[in-house]
Structure formats: C-alpha cells, structure tokens
The first five atom37 places (N, CA, C, CB, O) and aatype in JSON, in Angstrom:
{
  "aatype": [12, 16, 10, 9, 18, 11, 9, 4, 16, 3, 19, 6, 17, 1, 9, 0, 19, 0, 6, 1, 19, 18, 1, 7, 0, 14, 0, 3, 10, 6, 3, 7, 13, 9, 8, 13, 15, 16, 0, 7, 5, 10, 7, 6, 16, 10, 1, 1, 8, 13, 3, 7, 19, 3, 7, 10, 19, 9, 19, 0, 13, 8, 3, 3, 7, 10, 7, 3, 7, 10, 1, 18, 6, 14, 0, 1, 7, 7, 6, 10, 13, 14, 8, 10, 18, 7, 16, 10, 3, 14, 0, 0, 0, 10, 1, 19, 17, 14, 10, 5, 1, 3, 3, 3, 7, 2, 14, 19, 10, 14, 0],
  "atom_mask": [
    [1, 1, 1, 1, 1],
    [1, 1, 1, 1, 1],
    [1, 1, 1, 1, 1],
    [1, 1, 1, 1, 1],
    [1, 1, 1, 1, 1],
    [1, 1, 1, 1, 1],
    [1, 1, 1, 1, 1],
    [1, 1, 1, 1, 1],
    [1, 1, 1, 1, 1],
    [1, 1, 1, 1, 1],
    [1, 1, 1, 1, 1],
    [1, 1, 1, 1, 1],
    [1, 1, 1, 1, 1],
    [1, 1, 1, 1, 1],
    [1, 1, 1, 1, 1],
    [1, 1, 1, 1, 1],
    [1, 1, 1, 1, 1],
    [1, 1, 1, 1, 1],
    [1, 1, 1, 1, 1],
    [1, 1, 1, 1, 1],
    [1, 1, 1, 1, 1],
    [1, 1, 1, 1, 1],
    [1, 1, 1, 1, 1],
    [1, 1, 1, 0, 1],
    [1, 1, 1, 1, 1],
    [1, 1, 1, 1, 1],
    [1, 1, 1, 1, 1],
    [1, 1, 1, 1, 1],
    [1, 1, 1, 1, 1],
    [1, 1, 1, 1, 1],
    [1, 1, 1, 1, 1],
    [1, 1, 1, 0, 1],
    [1, 1, 1, 1, 1],
    [1, 1, 1, 1, 1],
    [1, 1, 1, 1, 1],
    [1, 1, 1, 1, 1],
    [1, 1, 1, 1, 1],
    [1, 1, 1, 1, 1],
    [1, 1, 1, 1, 1],
    [1, 1, 1, 0, 1],
    [1, 1, 1, 1, 1],
    [1, 1, 1, 1, 1],
    [1, 1, 1, 0, 1],
    [1, 1, 1, 1, 1],
    [1, 1, 1, 1, 1],
    [1, 1, 1, 1, 1],
    [1, 1, 1, 1, 1],
    [1, 1, 1, 1, 1],
    [1, 1, 1, 1, 1],
    [1, 1, 1, 1, 1],
    [1, 1, 1, 1, 1],
    [1, 1, 1, 0, 1],
    [1, 1, 1, 1, 1],
    [1, 1, 1, 1, 1],
    [1, 1, 1, 0, 1],
    [1, 1, 1, 1, 1],
    [1, 1, 1, 1, 1],
    [1, 1, 1, 1, 1],
    [1, 1, 1, 1, 1],
    [1, 1, 1, 1, 1],
    [1, 1, 1, 1, 1],
    [1, 1, 1, 1, 1],
    [1, 1, 1, 1, 1],
    [1, 1, 1, 1, 1],
    [1, 1, 1, 0, 1],
    [1, 1, 1, 1, 1],
    [1, 1, 1, 0, 1],
    [1, 1, 1, 1, 1],
    [1, 1, 1, 0, 1],
    [1, 1, 1, 1, 1],
    [1, 1, 1, 1, 1],
    [1, 1, 1, 1, 1],
    [1, 1, 1, 1, 1],
    [1, 1, 1, 1, 1],
    [1, 1, 1, 1, 1],
    [1, 1, 1, 1, 1],
    [1, 1, 1, 0, 1],
    [1, 1, 1, 0, 1],
    [1, 1, 1, 1, 1],
    [1, 1, 1, 1, 1],
    [1, 1, 1, 1, 1],
    [1, 1, 1, 1, 1],
    [1, 1, 1, 1, 1],
    [1, 1, 1, 1, 1],
    [1, 1, 1, 1, 1],
    [1, 1, 1, 0, 1],
    [1, 1, 1, 1, 1],
    [1, 1, 1, 1, 1],
    [1, 1, 1, 1, 1],
    [1, 1, 1, 1, 1],
    [1, 1, 1, 1, 1],
    [1, 1, 1, 1, 1],
    [1, 1, 1, 1, 1],
    [1, 1, 1, 1, 1],
    [1, 1, 1, 1, 1],
    [1, 1, 1, 1, 1],
    [1, 1, 1, 1, 1],
    [1, 1, 1, 1, 1],
    [1, 1, 1, 1, 1],
    [1, 1, 1, 1, 1],
    [1, 1, 1, 1, 1],
    [1, 1, 1, 1, 1],
    [1, 1, 1, 1, 1],
    [1, 1, 1, 1, 1],
    [1, 1, 1, 0, 1],
    [1, 1, 1, 1, 1],
    [1, 1, 1, 1, 1],
    [1, 1, 1, 1, 1],
    [1, 1, 1, 1, 1],
    [1, 1, 1, 1, 1],
    [1, 1, 1, 1, 1]
  ],
  "atom_positions": [
    [[40.81, 79.08, 127.27], [41.91, 78.76, 126.38], [41.58, 77.47, 125.63], [43.26, 78.63, 127.17], [41.3, 76.43, 126.23]],
    [[41.61, 77.57, 124.31], [41.28, 76.44, 123.45], [42.42, 76.23, 122.46], [39.95, 76.68, 122.7], [43.02, 77.19, 121.97]],
    [[42.72, 74.97, 122.18], [43.71, 74.69, 121.14], [43.04, 74.82, 119.78], [44.32, 73.26, 121.33], [41.94, 74.31, 119.55]],
    [[43.72, 75.52, 118.87], [43.27, 75.63, 117.49], [44.44, 75.24, 116.6], [42.75, 77.07, 117.17], [45.6, 75.24, 117.03]],
    [[44.13, 74.9, 115.35], [45.13, 74.3, 114.48], [45.14, 74.97, 113.11], [44.87, 72.8, 114.32], [44.09, 75.29, 112.55]],
    [[46.34, 75.16, 112.6], [46.55, 75.66, 111.24], [47.1, 74.52, 110.41], [47.51, 76.9, 111.21], [48.04, 73.84, 110.82]],
    [[46.51, 74.3, 109.24], [47.02, 73.31, 108.29], [47.69, 74.09, 107.16], [45.86, 72.37, 107.74], [47.09, 74.99, 106.58]],
    [[48.91, 73.74, 106.87], [49.63, 74.38, 105.77], [50.69, 73.42, 105.27], [50.26, 75.74, 106.21], [50.9, 72.35, 105.84]],
    [[51.36, 73.81, 104.2], [52.43, 72.95, 103.71], [53.66, 73.13, 104.59], [52.76, 73.26, 102.23], [53.86, 74.16, 105.22]],
    [[54.47, 72.09, 104.61], [55.72, 72.15, 105.34], [56.59, 73.28, 104.82], [56.47, 70.81, 105.24], [57.25, 73.97, 105.6]],
    [[56.6, 73.47, 103.52], [57.41, 74.56, 102.91], [56.92, 75.91, 103.4], [57.34, 74.5, 101.37], [57.73, 76.75, 103.79]],
    [[55.6, 76.14, 103.39], [55.06, 77.41, 103.89], [55.48, 77.65, 105.34], [53.53, 77.43, 103.77], [55.86, 78.75, 105.71]],
    [[55.39, 76.59, 106.15], [55.71, 76.75, 107.57], [57.21, 77.02, 107.76], [55.3, 75.5, 108.36], [57.58, 77.87, 108.57]],
    [[58.06, 76.32, 107.03], [59.5, 76.56, 107.16], [59.87, 77.98, 106.76], [60.29, 75.56, 106.31], [60.72, 78.61, 107.38]],
    [[59.23, 78.5, 105.72], [59.47, 79.89, 105.31], [59.02, 80.85, 106.41], [58.72, 80.21, 103.99], [59.73, 81.8, 106.74]],
    [[57.85, 80.59, 106.99], [57.34, 81.44, 108.07], [58.3, 81.46, 109.26], [55.96, 80.95, 108.52], [58.56, 82.51, 109.83]],
    [[58.82, 80.3, 109.62], [59.76, 80.22, 110.74], [61.02, 81.01, 110.42], [60.1, 78.74, 111.06], [61.53, 81.75, 111.26]],
    [[61.53, 80.85, 109.21], [62.76, 81.55, 108.81], [62.54, 83.07, 108.78], [63.23, 81.06, 107.43], [63.42, 83.83, 109.17]],
    [[61.36, 83.5, 108.33], [61.05, 84.93, 108.24], [60.45, 85.5, 109.52], [60.11, 85.18, 107.1], [60.29, 86.71, 109.66]],
    [[60.12, 84.61, 110.46], [59.53, 84.97, 111.75], [58.16, 85.62, 111.62], [60.44, 85.9, 112.48], [57.73, 86.4, 112.47]],
    [[57.47, 85.28, 110.53], [56.1, 85.75, 110.35], [55.4, 84.83, 109.36], [56.07, 87.24, 109.85], [55.98, 84.42, 108.35]],
    [[54.13, 84.53, 109.66], [53.31, 83.76, 108.74], [52.18, 84.67, 108.29], [52.76, 82.44, 109.39], [51.38, 85.14, 109.1]],
    [[52.13, 84.91, 107.01], [51.11, 85.79, 106.43], [49.9, 85.02, 105.93], [51.7, 86.6, 105.29], [48.84, 85.6, 105.68]],
    [[50.06, 83.71, 105.79], [48.95, 82.88, 105.37], [49.23, 82.17, 104.07], [0.0, 0.0, 0.0], [50.1, 82.55, 103.29]],
    [[48.46, 81.12, 103.84], [48.48, 80.36, 102.59], [47.73, 81.16, 101.53], [47.85, 78.93, 102.78], [47.07, 82.15, 101.86]],
    [[47.82, 80.76, 100.27], [47.1, 81.49, 99.23], [45.6, 81.69, 99.53], [47.24, 80.76, 97.92], [45.07, 82.77, 99.29]],
    [[44.93, 80.68, 100.06], [43.51, 80.83, 100.39], [43.3, 81.86, 101.5], [42.9, 79.48, 100.81], [42.33, 82.61, 101.48]],
    [[44.22, 81.9, 102.46], [44.13, 82.88, 103.54], [44.27, 84.29, 102.99], [45.21, 82.61, 104.62], [43.49, 85.19, 103.32]],
    [[45.27, 84.48, 102.14], [45.52, 85.8, 101.56], [44.32, 86.26, 100.72], [46.79, 85.77, 100.69], [43.96, 87.43, 100.74]],
    [[43.72, 85.33, 100.01], [42.55, 85.66, 99.19], [41.37, 86.05, 100.06], [42.17, 84.46, 98.3], [40.63, 86.98, 99.72]],
    [[41.17, 85.36, 101.19], [40.03, 85.62, 102.06], [40.25, 86.77, 103.04], [39.69, 84.38, 102.83], [39.29, 87.29, 103.61]],
    [[41.49, 87.18, 103.24], [41.78, 88.31, 104.13], [41.97, 87.93, 105.58], [0.0, 0.0, 0.0], [42.01, 88.81, 106.44]],
    [[42.09, 86.65, 105.88], [42.36, 86.2, 107.24], [42.99, 84.81, 107.17], [41.05, 86.17, 108.09], [42.9, 84.13, 106.15]],
    [[43.63, 84.42, 108.27], [44.25, 83.1, 108.36], [43.23, 82.13, 108.95], [45.56, 83.13, 109.23], [42.7, 82.34, 110.04]],
    [[42.97, 81.06, 108.2], [42.01, 80.04, 108.61], [42.63, 79.1, 109.64], [41.52, 79.23, 107.39], [43.76, 78.65, 109.49]],
    [[41.88, 78.8, 110.68], [42.23, 77.79, 111.67], [41.05, 76.84, 111.82], [42.61, 78.45, 113.04], [39.95, 77.12, 111.33]],
    [[41.28, 75.73, 112.49], [40.23, 74.78, 112.84], [40.39, 74.39, 114.3], [40.27, 73.51, 111.92], [41.5, 74.39, 114.83]],
    [[39.27, 74.07, 114.93], [39.33, 73.46, 116.25], [39.63, 71.98, 116.06], [38.0, 73.68, 117.06], [39.63, 71.49, 114.93]],
    [[39.87, 71.27, 117.13], [40.15, 69.84, 117.03], [39.0, 69.1, 116.35], [40.41, 69.24, 118.42], [39.24, 68.21, 115.54]],
    [[37.78, 69.45, 116.67], [36.63, 68.79, 116.09], [36.4, 69.12, 114.62], [0.0, 0.0, 0.0], [35.66, 68.41, 113.93]],
    [[37.01, 70.17, 114.14], [36.84, 70.6, 112.75], [37.97, 70.13, 111.83], [36.75, 72.09, 112.69], [37.83, 70.19, 110.61]],
    [[39.06, 69.65, 112.4], [40.24, 69.3, 111.61], [39.97, 68.27, 110.52], [41.31, 68.79, 112.52], [40.36, 68.48, 109.37]],
    [[39.33, 67.19, 110.87], [39.11, 66.12, 109.9], [38.34, 66.58, 108.68], [0.0, 0.0, 0.0], [38.73, 66.27, 107.55]],
    [[37.27, 67.3, 108.88], [36.45, 67.77, 107.76], [37.2, 68.82, 106.95], [35.12, 68.34, 108.27], [37.09, 68.85, 105.72]],
    [[37.96, 69.69, 107.61], [38.76, 70.68, 106.9], [39.78, 69.99, 106.0], [39.48, 71.63, 107.88], [39.95, 70.38, 104.85]],
    [[40.45, 68.98, 106.52], [41.4, 68.22, 105.7], [40.71, 67.58, 104.51], [42.1, 67.16, 106.54], [41.21, 67.62, 103.39]],
    [[39.56, 66.97, 104.76], [38.84, 66.29, 103.68], [38.39, 67.27, 102.59], [37.62, 65.56, 104.26], [38.53, 66.99, 101.4]],
    [[37.86, 68.4, 103.0], [37.31, 69.36, 102.03], [38.37, 70.15, 101.28], [36.4, 70.32, 102.74], [38.22, 70.42, 100.09]],
    [[39.44, 70.51, 101.97], [40.38, 71.48, 101.38], [41.77, 70.93, 101.1], [40.51, 72.64, 102.29], [42.55, 71.57, 100.4]],
    [[42.1, 69.76, 101.63], [43.47, 69.26, 101.48], [43.52, 67.8, 101.03], [44.21, 69.4, 102.78], [44.56, 67.15, 101.17]],
    [[42.44, 67.3, 100.5], [42.4, 65.91, 100.04], [43.46, 65.69, 98.97], [40.99, 65.55, 99.51], [43.48, 66.38, 97.95]],
    [[44.32, 64.72, 99.2], [45.35, 64.38, 98.23], [46.57, 65.29, 98.22], [0.0, 0.0, 0.0], [47.49, 65.07, 97.44]],
    [[46.59, 66.3, 99.08], [47.74, 67.21, 99.15], [48.8, 66.59, 100.06], [47.31, 68.62, 99.68], [48.51, 66.22, 101.2]],
    [[50.01, 66.48, 99.56], [51.12, 65.93, 100.34], [51.95, 67.06, 100.96], [52.01, 65.04, 99.46], [51.83, 68.22, 100.58]],
    [[52.78, 66.68, 101.93], [53.7, 67.63, 102.54], [53.03, 68.64, 103.45], [0.0, 0.0, 0.0], [53.46, 69.79, 103.53]],
    [[51.97, 68.21, 104.14], [51.26, 69.11, 105.04], [51.75, 68.97, 106.47], [49.76, 68.84, 104.98], [52.25, 67.93, 106.88]],
    [[51.6, 70.06, 107.23], [51.83, 70.03, 108.67], [50.59, 70.59, 109.35], [53.11, 70.85, 109.06], [49.83, 71.38, 108.78]],
    [[50.4, 70.17, 110.59], [49.36, 70.71, 111.45], [50.08, 71.42, 112.59], [48.37, 69.58, 111.98], [50.91, 70.83, 113.28]],
    [[49.74, 72.68, 112.79], [50.41, 73.51, 113.79], [49.4, 73.9, 114.85], [51.07, 74.77, 113.13], [48.34, 74.45, 114.54]],
    [[49.72, 73.63, 116.12], [48.81, 73.89, 117.24], [49.14, 75.22, 117.92], [48.86, 72.75, 118.25], [50.31, 75.58, 118.08]],
    [[48.09, 75.93, 118.32], [48.2, 77.21, 119.03], [47.15, 77.27, 120.12], [48.05, 78.41, 118.05], [46.11, 76.62, 120.02]],
    [[47.42, 78.05, 121.17], [46.37, 78.43, 122.13], [45.67, 79.64, 121.53], [46.97, 78.74, 123.58], [46.32, 80.6, 121.13]],
    [[44.36, 79.6, 121.47], [43.65, 80.72, 120.87], [43.84, 82.03, 121.63], [42.18, 80.4, 120.79], [43.86, 83.1, 121.01]],
    [[43.99, 81.97, 122.94], [44.14, 83.21, 123.71], [45.52, 83.85, 123.55], [43.89, 82.94, 125.17], [45.73, 84.96, 124.02]],
    [[46.44, 83.17, 122.89], [47.76, 83.74, 122.66], [47.9, 84.44, 121.32], [0.0, 0.0, 0.0], [48.99, 84.88, 120.96]],
    [[46.8, 84.54, 120.56], [46.9, 85.11, 119.21], [46.37, 86.53, 119.1], [46.17, 84.24, 118.24], [46.33, 87.1, 118.01]],
    [[45.96, 87.1, 120.21], [45.6, 88.51, 120.23], [44.19, 88.82, 119.78], [0.0, 0.0, 0.0], [43.37, 87.93, 119.54]],
    [[43.93, 90.12, 119.67], [42.59, 90.62, 119.37], [42.16, 90.37, 117.93], [42.52, 92.08, 119.65], [40.98, 90.5, 117.61]],
    [[43.1, 90.0, 117.06], [42.75, 89.75, 115.67], [42.07, 88.41, 115.45], [0.0, 0.0, 0.0], [41.59, 88.14, 114.35]],
    [[42.01, 87.56, 116.48], [41.38, 86.25, 116.35], [39.89, 86.37, 116.65], [42.05, 85.21, 117.3], [39.48, 86.88, 117.69]],
    [[39.1, 85.9, 115.7], [37.64, 85.93, 115.85], [37.07, 84.57, 115.47], [37.01, 87.06, 114.99], [37.54, 83.92, 114.54]],
    [[36.06, 84.15, 116.2], [35.31, 82.95, 115.84], [34.11, 83.42, 115.02], [34.86, 82.13, 117.13], [33.25, 84.17, 115.49]],
    [[34.07, 82.94, 113.77], [33.04, 83.41, 112.85], [32.32, 82.23, 112.2], [33.65, 84.33, 111.78], [32.92, 81.17, 112.0]],
    [[31.04, 82.41, 111.87], [30.3, 81.32, 111.23], [30.86, 81.02, 109.84], [28.82, 81.67, 111.14], [31.16, 81.93, 109.07]],
    [[30.98, 79.75, 109.55], [31.42, 79.3, 108.23], [30.55, 78.1, 107.86], [32.97, 78.92, 108.23], [29.33, 78.19, 107.87]],
    [[31.19, 76.98, 107.54], [30.47, 75.77, 107.13], [29.25, 75.5, 107.99], [31.39, 74.57, 107.18], [29.37, 75.2, 109.18]],
    [[28.06, 75.6, 107.4], [26.84, 75.26, 108.12], [26.6, 76.09, 109.37], [0.0, 0.0, 0.0], [25.9, 75.65, 110.28]],
    [[27.18, 77.28, 109.44], [27.0, 78.14, 110.6], [27.93, 77.84, 111.76], [0.0, 0.0, 0.0], [27.89, 78.53, 112.78]],
    [[28.77, 76.81, 111.62], [29.71, 76.45, 112.67], [30.76, 77.56, 112.82], [30.39, 75.1, 112.35], [31.2, 78.13, 111.83]],
    [[31.15, 77.85, 114.06], [32.12, 78.9, 114.32], [33.54, 78.4, 114.11], [31.95, 79.44, 115.74], [33.96, 77.4, 114.7]],
    [[34.28, 79.1, 113.26], [35.67, 78.77, 112.97], [36.56, 79.92, 113.41], [35.86, 78.47, 111.46], [36.18, 81.08, 113.29]],
    [[37.76, 79.6, 113.92], [38.69, 80.65, 114.29], [39.38, 81.24, 113.05], [39.75, 80.11, 115.28], [39.92, 80.51, 112.22]],
    [[39.33, 82.57, 112.95], [39.97, 83.29, 111.85], [40.86, 84.37, 112.46], [38.9, 83.92, 110.88], [40.43, 85.11, 113.35]],
    [[42.08, 84.46, 111.98], [43.01, 85.48, 112.47], [43.17, 86.57, 111.42], [44.39, 84.86, 112.82], [43.63, 86.31, 110.31]],
    [[42.78, 87.77, 111.79], [42.95, 88.93, 110.93], [44.29, 89.57, 111.29], [41.76, 89.96, 111.09], [44.42, 90.24, 112.32]],
    [[45.26, 89.36, 110.44], [46.62, 89.84, 110.68], [47.61, 88.74, 110.44], [0.0, 0.0, 0.0], [47.27, 87.68, 109.9]],
    [[48.83, 88.98, 110.83], [49.87, 87.97, 110.65], [50.02, 87.14, 111.91], [51.21, 88.64, 110.28], [49.48, 87.48, 112.97]],
    [[50.76, 86.06, 111.78], [50.94, 85.1, 112.86], [52.42, 84.96, 113.17], [50.33, 83.73, 112.49], [53.24, 84.82, 112.27]],
    [[52.77, 85.01, 114.44], [54.14, 84.78, 114.88], [54.35, 83.28, 115.04], [54.44, 85.55, 116.21], [53.73, 82.67, 115.91]],
    [[55.22, 82.67, 114.23], [55.44, 81.22, 114.34], [55.95, 80.8, 115.72], [56.42, 80.78, 113.29], [55.8, 79.64, 116.1]],
    [[56.55, 81.71, 116.45], [57.04, 81.38, 117.8], [55.9, 81.06, 118.75], [57.86, 82.54, 118.35], [56.13, 80.46, 119.81]],
    [[54.67, 81.44, 118.4], [53.51, 81.13, 119.25], [53.06, 79.67, 119.1], [52.36, 82.06, 118.9], [52.22, 79.21, 119.88]],
    [[53.6, 78.96, 118.13], [53.2, 77.57, 117.91], [53.59, 76.71, 119.11], [53.85, 77.01, 116.63], [54.69, 76.84, 119.65]],
    [[52.68, 75.84, 119.5], [52.94, 74.92, 120.6], [53.59, 73.63, 120.11], [51.65, 74.59, 121.34], [54.44, 73.04, 120.77]],
    [[53.16, 73.21, 118.91], [53.68, 71.97, 118.35], [53.38, 71.93, 116.86], [53.07, 70.74, 119.08], [52.39, 72.5, 116.39]],
    [[54.23, 71.25, 116.12], [54.05, 71.07, 114.68], [54.13, 69.58, 114.38], [55.11, 71.87, 113.85], [55.1, 68.92, 114.75]],
    [[53.1, 69.05, 113.72], [53.06, 67.64, 113.34], [53.09, 67.52, 111.83], [51.81, 66.94, 113.92], [52.33, 68.22, 111.15]],
    [[53.93, 66.67, 111.28], [53.76, 66.34, 109.86], [52.49, 65.49, 109.72], [55.02, 65.59, 109.28], [52.28, 64.56, 110.49]],
    [[51.66, 65.82, 108.75], [50.44, 65.05, 108.56], [50.77, 63.68, 108.01], [49.48, 65.79, 107.62], [51.44, 63.55, 106.98]],
    [[50.31, 62.67, 108.7], [50.47, 61.28, 108.26], [49.17, 60.82, 107.62], [50.87, 60.35, 109.45], [48.09, 61.29, 107.97]],
    [[49.29, 59.91, 106.68], [48.11, 59.32, 106.06], [48.17, 57.8, 106.2], [48.0, 59.73, 104.56], [49.26, 57.22, 106.21]],
    [[47.01, 57.18, 106.32], [46.98, 55.72, 106.41], [47.15, 55.12, 105.01], [45.65, 55.23, 107.07], [47.33, 55.84, 104.03]],
    [[47.09, 53.8, 104.93], [47.29, 53.11, 103.66], [46.27, 53.48, 102.59], [47.27, 51.64, 103.88], [46.53, 53.31, 101.4]],
    [[45.12, 53.97, 103.01], [44.08, 54.37, 102.06], [44.15, 55.86, 101.71], [42.71, 54.04, 102.63], [43.32, 56.36, 100.95]],
    [[45.14, 56.57, 102.29], [45.31, 58.0, 102.0], [44.53, 58.91, 102.91], [0.0, 0.0, 0.0], [44.53, 60.13, 102.71]],
    [[43.86, 58.34, 103.91], [43.11, 59.17, 104.86], [44.04, 59.79, 105.89], [42.02, 58.33, 105.56], [44.99, 59.14, 106.33]],
    [[43.8, 61.05, 106.29], [44.66, 61.68, 107.28], [44.57, 60.99, 108.63], [44.31, 63.14, 107.42], [43.49, 60.59, 109.06]],
    [[45.7, 60.86, 109.29], [45.76, 60.35, 110.66], [46.01, 61.57, 111.54], [46.9, 59.24, 110.84], [47.08, 62.17, 111.51]],
    [[45.01, 61.93, 112.32], [45.1, 63.15, 113.12], [45.89, 62.91, 114.39], [43.71, 63.67, 113.46], [45.87, 61.81, 114.95]],
    [[46.59, 63.94, 114.87], [47.32, 63.82, 116.13], [46.34, 63.57, 117.28], [48.15, 65.09, 116.4], [45.2, 64.02, 117.25]],
    [[46.81, 62.85, 118.27], [45.95, 62.55, 119.44], [45.7, 63.8, 120.25], [46.6, 61.47, 120.33], [45.0, 63.75, 121.26]]
  ]
}
C-alpha cells in the first residue's frame, strides 16, 4: 500500500465531491487516464505542470484502494507514475490539502 496524490483545482475537486465522481482534469481526459504522483514525484509534477496556477488542492489516496484500473506506467525519464484508467470515487480520498506557496511562489508540500 502506497500513498499517491492527485493535484487538481479546488473547483474541480468540489464538483467531484458534489457529483460523487471525479472524471479527471482536462489533461486527464485528453490522455485517457487520471494522472497521479507518488510523494517523491509531487514537487516536479507541480513545477512542470502547475507552475503559477492558483487554487490547487492535493488529494491523497491509498493506491490499493483504487482498483484494477490503477497502473504504474513509465513517463518522465522512464519513471513509473500511477495512472487510473476509469473514474475516481472522491470518497476514497484520505485527505485534501489546499496547496500553499511560500513568499517566492514555490509550492509548500504537505509533510
């Protein structure tokens, strides 16, 4: 069991909670799966894909609770990233953090 994280906007997450299903952000829908990061991948994912984006949340999940649609696949530099093929039940979330940034605009990751 490994913790994995979804980065999305607060608005996207609130809609998912209200609808009881998360279908993914625009990039997820385009790629055909929901992108996740491990703890060690979070910082670089934020830097590459969410630099300067406000109103983000980080949502934690246990990877073994997401079913058979979750696969670890090579992405950046061959590193294995968790990808969920299918929809996500927001009730499976363990915790949701609003993304904080320091005075220089760098993300402050949850401990």
